[in-house]
CHARMM internal coordinates of N, CA and C (Angstrom, degrees):
IC EDIT
DIST 1 N 1 CA 1.4433
DIST 1 CA 1 C 1.5210
ANGL 1 N 1 CA 1 C 108.99
DIST 1 C 2 N 1.2828
ANGL 1 CA 1 C 2 N 115.59
DIHE 1 N 1 CA 1 C 2 N 142.69
DIST 2 N 2 CA 1.4546
ANGL 1 C 2 N 2 CA 119.99
DIHE 1 CA 1 C 2 N 2 CA 177.58
DIST 2 CA 2 C 1.5197
ANGL 2 N 2 CA 2 C 110.89
DIHE 1 C 2 N 2 CA 2 C -73.64
DIST 2 C 3 N 1.3101
ANGL 2 CA 2 C 3 N 115.41
DIHE 2 N 2 CA 2 C 3 N 150.02
DIST 3 N 3 CA 1.4679
ANGL 2 C 3 N 3 CA 120.21
DIHE 2 CA 2 C 3 N 3 CA 178.72
DIST 3 CA 3 C 1.5216
ANGL 3 N 3 CA 3 C 110.88
DIHE 2 C 3 N 3 CA 3 C -58.79
DIST 3 C 4 N 1.3239
ANGL 3 CA 3 C 4 N 116.57
DIHE 3 N 3 CA 3 C 4 N -37.45
DIST 4 N 4 CA 1.4646
ANGL 3 C 4 N 4 CA 121.45
DIHE 3 CA 3 C 4 N 4 CA -179.87
DIST 4 CA 4 C 1.5306
ANGL 4 N 4 CA 4 C 110.76
DIHE 3 C 4 N 4 CA 4 C -62.18
DIST 4 C 5 N 1.3268
ANGL 4 CA 4 C 5 N 116.22
DIHE 4 N 4 CA 4 C 5 N -40.72
DIST 5 N 5 CA 1.4647
ANGL 4 C 5 N 5 CA 120.66
DIHE 4 CA 4 C 5 N 5 CA -179.95
DIST 5 CA 5 C 1.5239
ANGL 5 N 5 CA 5 C 111.16
DIHE 4 C 5 N 5 CA 5 C -66.93
DIST 5 C 6 N 1.3193
ANGL 5 CA 5 C 6 N 116.59
DIHE 5 N 5 CA 5 C 6 N -44.44
DIST 6 N 6 CA 1.4641
ANGL 5 C 6 N 6 CA 120.78
DIHE 5 CA 5 C 6 N 6 CA 179.35
DIST 6 CA 6 C 1.5229
ANGL 6 N 6 CA 6 C 110.26
DIHE 5 C 6 N 6 CA 6 C -62.47
DIST 6 C 7 N 1.3210
ANGL 6 CA 6 C 7 N 117.08
DIHE 6 N 6 CA 6 C 7 N -42.49
DIST 7 N 7 CA 1.4688
ANGL 6 C 7 N 7 CA 121.35
DIHE 6 CA 6 C 7 N 7 CA 178.79
DIST 7 CA 7 C 1.5225
ANGL 7 N 7 CA 7 C 110.54
DIHE 6 C 7 N 7 CA 7 C -60.21
DIST 7 C 8 N 1.3291
ANGL 7 CA 7 C 8 N 117.14
DIHE 7 N 7 CA 7 C 8 N -43.93
DIST 8 N 8 CA 1.4626
ANGL 7 C 8 N 8 CA 120.83
DIHE 7 CA 7 C 8 N 8 CA -179.99
DIST 8 CA 8 C 1.5326
ANGL 8 N 8 CA 8 C 110.74
DIHE 7 C 8 N 8 CA 8 C -64.51
DIST 8 C 9 N 1.3305
ANGL 8 CA 8 C 9 N 116.96
DIHE 8 N 8 CA 8 C 9 N -40.50
DIST 9 N 9 CA 1.4641
ANGL 8 C 9 N 9 CA 119.92
DIHE 8 CA 8 C 9 N 9 CA 178.55
DIST 9 CA 9 C 1.5232
ANGL 9 N 9 CA 9 C 111.46
DIHE 8 C 9 N 9 CA 9 C -59.75
DIST 9 C 10 N 1.3186
ANGL 9 CA 9 C 10 N 116.80
DIHE 9 N 9 CA 9 C 10 N -45.79
DIST 10 N 10 CA 1.4629
ANGL 9 C 10 N 10 CA 120.35
DIHE 9 CA 9 C 10 N 10 CA -177.16
DIST 10 CA 10 C 1.5266
ANGL 10 N 10 CA 10 C 112.71
DIHE 9 C 10 N 10 CA 10 C -77.13
DIST 10 C 11 N 1.3218
ANGL 10 CA 10 C 11 N 118.26
DIHE 10 N 10 CA 10 C 11 N -34.31
DIST 11 N 11 CA 1.4636
ANGL 10 C 11 N 11 CA 121.08
DIHE 10 CA 10 C 11 N 11 CA -175.59
DIST 11 CA 11 C 1.5261
ANGL 11 N 11 CA 11 C 113.91
DIHE 10 C 11 N 11 CA 11 C -87.10
DIST 11 C 12 N 1.3293
ANGL 11 CA 11 C 12 N 117.95
DIHE 11 N 11 CA 11 C 12 N -33.23
DIST 12 N 12 CA 1.4649
ANGL 11 C 12 N 12 CA 120.65
DIHE 11 CA 11 C 12 N 12 CA -174.28
DIST 12 CA 12 C 1.5261
ANGL 12 N 12 CA 12 C 113.59
DIHE 11 C 12 N 12 CA 12 C -112.61
DIST 12 C 13 N 1.3140
ANGL 12 CA 12 C 13 N 116.78
DIHE 12 N 12 CA 12 C 13 N -47.40
DIST 13 N 13 CA 1.4630
ANGL 12 C 13 N 13 CA 120.04
DIHE 12 CA 12 C 13 N 13 CA -175.19
DIST 13 CA 13 C 1.5292
ANGL 13 N 13 CA 13 C 111.29
DIHE 12 C 13 N 13 CA 13 C -79.68
DIST 13 C 14 N 1.3088
ANGL 13 CA 13 C 14 N 117.80
DIHE 13 N 13 CA 13 C 14 N -45.05
DIST 14 N 14 CA 1.4640
ANGL 13 C 14 N 14 CA 122.39
DIHE 13 CA 13 C 14 N 14 CA -177.83
DIST 14 CA 14 C 1.5147
ANGL 14 N 14 CA 14 C 114.71
DIHE 13 C 14 N 14 CA 14 C -53.73
DIST 14 C 15 N 1.3386
ANGL 14 CA 14 C 15 N 118.69
DIHE 14 N 14 CA 14 C 15 N -48.91
DIST 15 N 15 CA 1.4664
ANGL 14 C 15 N 15 CA 119.71
DIHE 14 CA 14 C 15 N 15 CA -178.90
DIST 15 CA 15 C 1.5313
ANGL 15 N 15 CA 15 C 114.36
DIHE 14 C 15 N 15 CA 15 C -60.02
DIST 15 C 16 N 1.3252
ANGL 15 CA 15 C 16 N 118.36
DIHE 15 N 15 CA 15 C 16 N -24.12
DIST 16 N 16 CA 1.4687
ANGL 15 C 16 N 16 CA 120.77
DIHE 15 CA 15 C 16 N 16 CA 177.99
DIST 16 CA 16 C 1.5255
ANGL 16 N 16 CA 16 C 111.69
DIHE 15 C 16 N 16 CA 16 C -63.23
DIST 16 C 17 N 1.3263
ANGL 16 CA 16 C 17 N 116.80
DIHE 16 N 16 CA 16 C 17 N -27.12
DIST 17 N 17 CA 1.4590
ANGL 16 C 17 N 17 CA 121.73
DIHE 16 CA 16 C 17 N 17 CA -174.89
DIST 17 CA 17 C 1.5241
ANGL 17 N 17 CA 17 C 112.69
DIHE 16 C 17 N 17 CA 17 C -104.41
DIST 17 C 18 N 1.2985
ANGL 17 CA 17 C 18 N 117.95
DIHE 17 N 17 CA 17 C 18 N 12.19
DIST 18 N 18 CA 1.4684
ANGL 17 C 18 N 18 CA 122.71
DIHE 17 CA 17 C 18 N 18 CA -176.06
DIST 18 CA 18 C 1.5303
ANGL 18 N 18 CA 18 C 112.09
DIHE 17 C 18 N 18 CA 18 C -57.22
DIST 18 C 19 N 1.3055
ANGL 18 CA 18 C 19 N 118.09
DIHE 18 N 18 CA 18 C 19 N -43.37
DIST 19 N 19 CA 1.4672
ANGL 18 C 19 N 19 CA 121.96
DIHE 18 CA 18 C 19 N 19 CA -176.18
DIST 19 CA 19 C 1.5268
ANGL 19 N 19 CA 19 C 113.08
DIHE 18 C 19 N 19 CA 19 C -87.25
DIST 19 C 20 N 1.2977
ANGL 19 CA 19 C 20 N 118.02
DIHE 19 N 19 CA 19 C 20 N -6.22
DIST 20 N 20 CA 1.4652
ANGL 19 C 20 N 20 CA 121.91
DIHE 19 CA 19 C 20 N 20 CA -176.64
DIST 20 CA 20 C 1.5297
ANGL 20 N 20 CA 20 C 109.80
DIHE 19 C 20 N 20 CA 20 C -82.63
DIST 20 C 21 N 1.3287
ANGL 20 CA 20 C 21 N 116.89
DIHE 20 N 20 CA 20 C 21 N 133.53
DIST 21 N 21 CA 1.4628
ANGL 20 C 21 N 21 CA 121.71
DIHE 20 CA 20 C 21 N 21 CA -177.13
DIST 21 CA 21 C 1.5215
ANGL 21 N 21 CA 21 C 113.83
DIHE 20 C 21 N 21 CA 21 C -87.98
DIST 21 C 22 N 1.2778
ANGL 21 CA 21 C 22 N 118.03
DIHE 21 N 21 CA 21 C 22 N -5.47
DIST 22 N 22 CA 1.4640
ANGL 21 C 22 N 22 CA 121.38
DIHE 21 CA 21 C 22 N 22 CA -179.32
DIST 22 CA 22 C 1.5093
ANGL 22 N 22 CA 22 C 109.46
DIHE 21 C 22 N 22 CA 22 C 161.42
DIST 22 C 23 N 1.3065
ANGL 22 CA 22 C 23 N 117.10
DIHE 22 N 22 CA 22 C 23 N -178.52
DIST 23 N 23 CA 1.4544
ANGL 22 C 23 N 23 CA 121.17
DIHE 22 CA 22 C 23 N 23 CA 179.32
DIST 23 CA 23 C 1.5125
ANGL 23 N 23 CA 23 C 112.41
DIHE 22 C 23 N 23 CA 23 C 70.03
DIST 23 C 24 N 1.3180
ANGL 23 CA 23 C 24 N 116.89
DIHE 23 N 23 CA 23 C 24 N 46.83
DIST 24 N 24 CA 1.4617
ANGL 23 C 24 N 24 CA 121.42
DIHE 23 CA 23 C 24 N 24 CA -175.93
DIST 24 CA 24 C 1.5207
ANGL 24 N 24 CA 24 C 113.03
DIHE 23 C 24 N 24 CA 24 C -79.45
DIST 24 C 25 N 1.3228
ANGL 24 CA 24 C 25 N 116.65
DIHE 24 N 24 CA 24 C 25 N -22.29
DIST 25 N 25 CA 1.4619
ANGL 24 C 25 N 25 CA 120.06
DIHE 24 CA 24 C 25 N 25 CA -174.73
DIST 25 CA 25 C 1.5191
ANGL 25 N 25 CA 25 C 111.36
DIHE 24 C 25 N 25 CA 25 C -126.50
DIST 25 C 26 N 1.3207
ANGL 25 CA 25 C 26 N 113.95
DIHE 25 N 25 CA 25 C 26 N 158.95
DIST 26 N 26 CA 1.4622
ANGL 25 C 26 N 26 CA 122.22
DIHE 25 CA 25 C 26 N 26 CA 174.10
DIST 26 CA 26 C 1.5246
ANGL 26 N 26 CA 26 C 105.78
DIHE 25 C 26 N 26 CA 26 C -130.68
DIST 26 C 27 N 1.3198
ANGL 26 CA 26 C 27 N 116.76
DIHE 26 N 26 CA 26 C 27 N 133.14
DIST 27 N 27 CA 1.4579
ANGL 26 C 27 N 27 CA 121.40
DIHE 26 CA 26 C 27 N 27 CA 177.12
DIST 27 CA 27 C 1.5199
ANGL 27 N 27 CA 27 C 107.93
DIHE 26 C 27 N 27 CA 27 C -109.19
DIST 27 C 28 N 1.3294
ANGL 27 CA 27 C 28 N 116.56
DIHE 27 N 27 CA 27 C 28 N 121.35
DIST 28 N 28 CA 1.4541
ANGL 27 C 28 N 28 CA 122.55
DIHE 27 CA 27 C 28 N 28 CA 178.80
DIST 28 CA 28 C 1.5231
ANGL 28 N 28 CA 28 C 107.42
DIHE 27 C 28 N 28 CA 28 C -108.86
DIST 28 C 29 N 1.3092
ANGL 28 CA 28 C 29 N 116.35
DIHE 28 N 28 CA 28 C 29 N 115.78
DIST 29 N 29 CA 1.4600
ANGL 28 C 29 N 29 CA 120.51
DIHE 28 CA 28 C 29 N 29 CA 179.58
DIST 29 CA 29 C 1.5224
ANGL 29 N 29 CA 29 C 109.00
DIHE 28 C 29 N 29 CA 29 C -82.66
DIST 29 C 30 N 1.3269
ANGL 29 CA 29 C 30 N 116.09
DIHE 29 N 29 CA 29 C 30 N 130.02
DIST 30 N 30 CA 1.4553
ANGL 29 C 30 N 30 CA 121.63
DIHE 29 CA 29 C 30 N 30 CA -174.58
DIST 30 CA 30 C 1.5197
ANGL 30 N 30 CA 30 C 113.91
DIHE 29 C 30 N 30 CA 30 C -102.65
DIST 30 C 31 N 1.2982
ANGL 30 CA 30 C 31 N 117.42
DIHE 30 N 30 CA 30 C 31 N -6.87
DIST 31 N 31 CA 1.4582
ANGL 30 C 31 N 31 CA 120.42
DIHE 30 CA 30 C 31 N 31 CA -177.26
DIST 31 CA 31 C 1.5177
ANGL 31 N 31 CA 31 C 109.86
DIHE 30 C 31 N 31 CA 31 C 111.70
DIST 31 C 32 N 1.3362
ANGL 31 CA 31 C 32 N 115.17
DIHE 31 N 31 CA 31 C 32 N -146.44
DIST 32 N 32 CA 1.4529
ANGL 31 C 32 N 32 CA 120.06
DIHE 31 CA 31 C 32 N 32 CA -175.20
DIST 32 CA 32 C 1.5236
ANGL 32 N 32 CA 32 C 110.91
DIHE 31 C 32 N 32 CA 32 C -125.05
DIST 32 C 33 N 1.3145
ANGL 32 CA 32 C 33 N 115.84
DIHE 32 N 32 CA 32 C 33 N 145.60
DIST 33 N 33 CA 1.4601
ANGL 32 C 33 N 33 CA 122.62
DIHE 32 CA 32 C 33 N 33 CA -179.64
DIST 33 CA 33 C 1.5232
ANGL 33 N 33 CA 33 C 109.40
DIHE 32 C 33 N 33 CA 33 C -75.35
DIST 33 C 34 N 1.3276
ANGL 33 CA 33 C 34 N 115.51
DIHE 33 N 33 CA 33 C 34 N 139.03
DIST 34 N 34 CA 1.4557
ANGL 33 C 34 N 34 CA 120.29
DIHE 33 CA 33 C 34 N 34 CA 175.80
DIST 34 CA 34 C 1.5206
ANGL 34 N 34 CA 34 C 109.06
DIHE 33 C 34 N 34 CA 34 C -67.68
DIST 34 C 35 N 1.2851
ANGL 34 CA 34 C 35 N 116.23
DIHE 34 N 34 CA 34 C 35 N 145.38
DIST 35 N 35 CA 1.4533
ANGL 34 C 35 N 35 CA 120.61
DIHE 34 CA 34 C 35 N 35 CA 177.01
DIST 35 CA 35 C 1.5095
ANGL 35 N 35 CA 35 C 112.49
DIHE 34 C 35 N 35 CA 35 C 102.37
DIST 35 C 36 N 1.3299
ANGL 35 CA 35 C 36 N 117.55
DIHE 35 N 35 CA 35 C 36 N -64.08
DIST 36 N 36 CA 1.4639
ANGL 35 C 36 N 36 CA 119.38
DIHE 35 CA 35 C 36 N 36 CA -177.84
DIST 36 CA 36 C 1.5293
ANGL 36 N 36 CA 36 C 112.95
DIHE 35 C 36 N 36 CA 36 C -116.13
DIST 36 C 37 N 1.3162
ANGL 36 CA 36 C 37 N 117.35
DIHE 36 N 36 CA 36 C 37 N 1.37
DIST 37 N 37 CA 1.4695
ANGL 36 C 37 N 37 CA 123.32
DIHE 36 CA 36 C 37 N 37 CA 176.47
DIST 37 CA 37 C 1.5270
ANGL 37 N 37 CA 37 C 113.11
DIHE 36 C 37 N 37 CA 37 C 58.73
DIST 37 C 38 N 1.3305
ANGL 37 CA 37 C 38 N 117.18
DIHE 37 N 37 CA 37 C 38 N 29.13
DIST 38 N 38 CA 1.4642
ANGL 37 C 38 N 38 CA 120.61
DIHE 37 CA 37 C 38 N 38 CA 176.35
DIST 38 CA 38 C 1.5279
ANGL 38 N 38 CA 38 C 109.04
DIHE 37 C 38 N 38 CA 38 C -71.83
DIST 38 C 39 N 1.3277
ANGL 38 CA 38 C 39 N 117.75
DIHE 38 N 38 CA 38 C 39 N 137.48
DIST 39 N 39 CA 1.4663
ANGL 38 C 39 N 39 CA 119.77
DIHE 38 CA 38 C 39 N 39 CA 179.13
DIST 39 CA 39 C 1.5309
ANGL 39 N 39 CA 39 C 111.24
DIHE 38 C 39 N 39 CA 39 C -67.68
DIST 39 C 40 N 1.3336
ANGL 39 CA 39 C 40 N 116.27
DIHE 39 N 39 CA 39 C 40 N 140.27
DIST 40 N 40 CA 1.4590
ANGL 39 C 40 N 40 CA 122.76
DIHE 39 CA 39 C 40 N 40 CA 179.51
DIST 40 CA 40 C 1.5167
ANGL 40 N 40 CA 40 C 109.66
DIHE 39 C 40 N 40 CA 40 C -116.39
DIST 40 C 41 N 1.3205
ANGL 40 CA 40 C 41 N 115.95
DIHE 40 N 40 CA 40 C 41 N 143.28
DIST 41 N 41 CA 1.4623
ANGL 40 C 41 N 41 CA 120.48
DIHE 40 CA 40 C 41 N 41 CA 176.52
DIST 41 CA 41 C 1.5209
ANGL 41 N 41 CA 41 C 109.55
DIHE 40 C 41 N 41 CA 41 C -156.35
DIST 41 C 42 N 1.3247
ANGL 41 CA 41 C 42 N 114.88
DIHE 41 N 41 CA 41 C 42 N 164.66
DIST 42 N 42 CA 1.4596
ANGL 41 C 42 N 42 CA 122.70
DIHE 41 CA 41 C 42 N 42 CA 175.95
DIST 42 CA 42 C 1.5236
ANGL 42 N 42 CA 42 C 106.64
DIHE 41 C 42 N 42 CA 42 C -121.10
DIST 42 C 43 N 1.3201
ANGL 42 CA 42 C 43 N 116.32
DIHE 42 N 42 CA 42 C 43 N 135.36
DIST 43 N 43 CA 1.4610
ANGL 42 C 43 N 43 CA 121.01
DIHE 42 CA 42 C 43 N 43 CA 175.76
DIST 43 CA 43 C 1.5189
ANGL 43 N 43 CA 43 C 107.34
DIHE 42 C 43 N 43 CA 43 C -106.98
DIST 43 C 44 N 1.3399
ANGL 43 CA 43 C 44 N 117.01
DIHE 43 N 43 CA 43 C 44 N 121.86
DIST 44 N 44 CA 1.4609
ANGL 43 C 44 N 44 CA 122.49
DIHE 43 CA 43 C 44 N 44 CA -177.98
DIST 44 CA 44 C 1.5248
ANGL 44 N 44 CA 44 C 110.22
DIHE 43 C 44 N 44 CA 44 C -113.76
DIST 44 C 45 N 1.3140
ANGL 44 CA 44 C 45 N 116.46
DIHE 44 N 44 CA 44 C 45 N 143.46
DIST 45 N 45 CA 1.4604
ANGL 44 C 45 N 45 CA 121.15
DIHE 44 CA 44 C 45 N 45 CA 168.74
DIST 45 CA 45 C 1.5156
ANGL 45 N 45 CA 45 C 106.39
DIHE 44 C 45 N 45 CA 45 C -88.05
DIST 45 C 46 N 1.3356
ANGL 45 CA 45 C 46 N 116.91
DIHE 45 N 45 CA 45 C 46 N 125.49
DIST 46 N 46 CA 1.4708
ANGL 45 C 46 N 46 CA 119.76
DIHE 45 CA 45 C 46 N 46 CA -176.31
DIST 46 CA 46 C 1.5071
ANGL 46 N 46 CA 46 C 111.64
DIHE 45 C 46 N 46 CA 46 C -96.86
END
COOR INIT
IC SEED 1 N 1 CA 1 C
IC BUILD
């Protein structure tokens, strides 16, 4: 990860979740990729 990305996570994104006790992410399963049938998903910050 780039230093710039880590800084943004800690300075901007992190404080949004300060009061939250858990459940920071949501995983949405999209199915399987054509060709090699690898599972696909999206990870969201809620």
